[in-house]
Backbone as a chain_set.jsonl record, in Angstrom:
{"seq": "MSEFEWIHIIWAFGALALAAGCLAGYRLSWKRSIVYALMWAAIFTAVTLFINAVNV", "coords": {"N": [[20.763, 33.979, 16.929], [22.944, 31.383, 16.391], [26.205, 30.786, 14.922], [26.266, 28.293, 13.658], [23.659, 27.465, 13.46], [22.118, 27.075, 11.171], [22.944, 24.621, 10.222], [21.633, 22.75, 11.821], [19.016, 23.205, 11.033], [19.099, 22.423, 8.344], [19.732, 19.722, 8.754], [17.379, 18.83, 10.033], [15.447, 19.153, 7.984], [16.524, 17.373, 6.136], [16.295, 14.942, 7.527], [13.514, 14.744, 7.697], [12.94, 14.562, 4.969], [14.123, 12.118, 4.411], [12.539, 10.406, 5.966], [10.095, 10.812, 4.667], [10.693, 9.749, 2.175], [11.064, 7.071, 2.853], [8.476, 6.427, 3.692], [7.171, 6.736, 1.257], [8.023, 4.521, -0.07], [6.435, 2.494, 0.885], [4.093, 2.747, -0.474], [1.609, 3.912, 0.344], [-1.746, 5.207, 0.888], [-2.626, 8.591, -0.025], [-3.77, 10.06, 2.078], [-3.067, 8.61, 4.406], [-0.301, 8.755, 4.174], [0.167, 11.489, 4.505], [-0.703, 11.813, 7.14], [1.197, 10.213, 8.489], [3.526, 11.614, 7.787], [3.064, 14.047, 9.096], [3.097, 13.12, 11.713], [5.795, 12.31, 11.95], [6.998, 14.806, 11.592], [6.091, 16.084, 13.892], [7.39, 14.54, 15.841], [10.156, 15.033, 15.279], [10.161, 17.79, 15.672], [9.506, 17.947, 18.4], [11.734, 16.657, 19.531], [13.785, 18.392, 18.717], [12.998, 20.761, 20.03], [13.226, 19.874, 22.676], [16.0, 19.374, 22.845], [16.961, 21.962, 22.431], [15.905, 23.183, 24.717], [17.274, 21.898, 26.738], [19.885, 22.682, 26.24], [19.887, 25.34, 26.946]], "CA": [[21.01, 32.796, 16.135], [24.376, 31.118, 16.403], [26.883, 30.656, 13.641], [26.005, 26.987, 13.055], [22.234, 27.15, 13.593], [21.589, 26.631, 9.877], [23.25, 23.202, 10.051], [20.554, 22.016, 12.472], [17.822, 23.341, 10.198], [19.299, 21.546, 7.184], [19.637, 18.349, 9.245], [15.972, 18.527, 10.291], [14.784, 18.968, 6.697], [17.042, 16.132, 5.561], [15.692, 13.815, 8.24], [12.122, 14.661, 7.256], [12.931, 14.071, 3.59], [14.424, 10.694, 4.482], [11.335, 9.737, 6.466], [9.089, 10.869, 3.601], [11.104, 8.792, 1.162], [10.772, 5.735, 3.369], [7.028, 6.237, 3.638], [6.766, 6.603, -0.143], [8.33, 3.152, -0.465], [5.338, 1.614, 1.292], [2.987, 3.001, -1.402], [0.381, 4.106, 1.112], [-2.662, 6.2, 0.337], [-2.188, 9.967, 0.247], [-4.23, 10.474, 3.398], [-2.242, 7.958, 5.42], [1.06, 9.29, 4.037], [0.189, 12.825, 5.11], [-0.794, 11.619, 8.594], [2.507, 9.742, 8.954], [4.485, 12.71, 7.643], [2.811, 14.996, 10.19], [3.569, 12.49, 12.953], [7.25, 12.42, 11.956], [7.32, 16.216, 11.801], [5.864, 16.366, 15.311], [8.453, 13.88, 16.603], [11.399, 15.775, 15.11], [9.994, 19.094, 16.315], [9.589, 17.742, 19.851], [13.133, 16.36, 19.878], [14.541, 19.626, 18.536], [12.657, 21.669, 21.136], [13.817, 19.33, 23.893], [17.444, 19.612, 22.815], [17.167, 23.397, 22.643], [15.585, 23.508, 26.103], [18.347, 21.366, 27.598], [21.11, 23.452, 26.01], [19.765, 26.721, 27.453]], "C": [[22.521, 32.587, 16.043], [24.901, 30.899, 14.989], [26.513, 29.361, 12.912], [24.549, 26.546, 13.181], [21.653, 26.589, 12.298], [21.88, 25.162, 9.627], [22.148, 22.349, 10.678], [19.268, 22.068, 11.641], [17.933, 22.431, 8.969], [19.178, 20.087, 7.597], [18.18, 17.951, 9.456], [15.215, 18.302, 8.977], [15.255, 17.685, 6.016], [16.439, 14.905, 6.213], [14.224, 13.648, 7.839], [12.017, 14.154, 5.825], [13.215, 12.574, 3.556], [13.208, 9.901, 4.956], [10.243, 9.723, 5.394], [9.426, 9.879, 2.487], [10.84, 7.357, 1.587], [9.276, 5.45, 3.327], [6.536, 6.064, 2.201], [7.032, 5.187, -0.642], [7.244, 2.161, -0.1], [4.12, 1.741, 0.383], [1.638, 3.074, -0.671], [-0.528, 5.105, 0.403], [-2.167, 7.595, 0.718], [-2.564, 10.402, 1.65], [-3.342, 9.889, 4.491], [-0.809, 8.482, 5.369], [1.179, 10.658, 4.69], [0.129, 12.72, 6.635], [0.553, 11.175, 9.15], [3.564, 10.84, 8.857], [4.304, 13.748, 8.747], [3.261, 14.427, 11.536], [5.097, 12.58, 13.052], [7.681, 13.867, 12.205], [7.145, 16.595, 13.271], [6.96, 15.75, 16.175], [9.753, 14.671, 16.497], [11.316, 17.166, 15.732], [10.121, 18.97, 17.822], [11.021, 17.475, 20.281], [13.985, 17.62, 19.767], [14.259, 20.613, 19.661], [13.239, 21.189, 22.447], [15.313, 19.603, 23.959], [17.75, 21.092, 23.043], [16.882, 23.798, 24.077], [16.68, 23.035, 27.047], [19.612, 22.194, 27.449], [21.059, 24.87, 26.559], [20.149, 26.798, 28.862]], "O": [[23.27, 33.489, 15.669], [24.149, 30.838, 14.015], [26.453, 29.339, 11.682], [24.248, 25.363, 13.023], [20.785, 25.717, 12.335], [21.14, 24.511, 8.89], [21.772, 21.322, 10.112], [18.529, 21.086, 11.564], [16.973, 21.754, 8.603], [18.584, 19.29, 6.871], [17.788, 16.842, 9.092], [14.429, 17.361, 8.871], [14.457, 16.99, 5.387], [16.108, 13.934, 5.532], [13.753, 12.524, 7.663], [11.102, 13.397, 5.502], [12.619, 11.844, 2.765], [12.892, 8.847, 4.403], [9.543, 8.722, 5.237], [8.533, 9.246, 1.924], [10.439, 6.525, 0.773], [8.861, 4.349, 2.964], [5.584, 5.323, 1.959], [6.34, 4.705, -1.539], [7.142, 1.097, -0.713], [3.205, 0.921, 0.465], [0.675, 2.393, -1.026], [-0.125, 5.761, -0.558], [-1.391, 7.757, 1.66], [-1.769, 11.042, 2.339], [-2.918, 10.604, 5.399], [-0.17, 8.637, 6.411], [2.176, 10.952, 5.35], [0.826, 13.451, 7.338], [1.007, 11.697, 10.168], [4.402, 10.978, 9.749], [5.286, 14.27, 9.275], [3.748, 15.162, 12.395], [5.631, 12.892, 14.116], [8.628, 14.113, 12.952], [7.954, 17.338, 13.827], [7.411, 16.371, 17.138], [10.389, 14.952, 17.514], [12.309, 17.663, 16.265], [10.774, 19.798, 18.458], [11.475, 18.013, 21.291], [14.818, 17.883, 20.635], [15.183, 21.234, 20.188], [13.7, 21.998, 23.253], [15.833, 20.011, 24.997], [18.688, 21.432, 23.764], [17.56, 24.677, 24.609], [16.978, 23.697, 28.041], [20.34, 22.391, 28.422], [22.091, 25.537, 26.63], [20.11, 27.876, 29.455]]}, "num_chains": 1, "name": "protein.A"}
């Protein structure tokens, strides 16, 4: 684990929190909100894995 790895982890959680806050503004049902949150989590995870694969 590199010296600045924790910055990427904090950024990922911040981005997910921002997406969750935006979804909360739409006042969707709990089920739909959870589905959207999982979709966003999958997108950010895929992007993070892609970036890590390219940097190796």
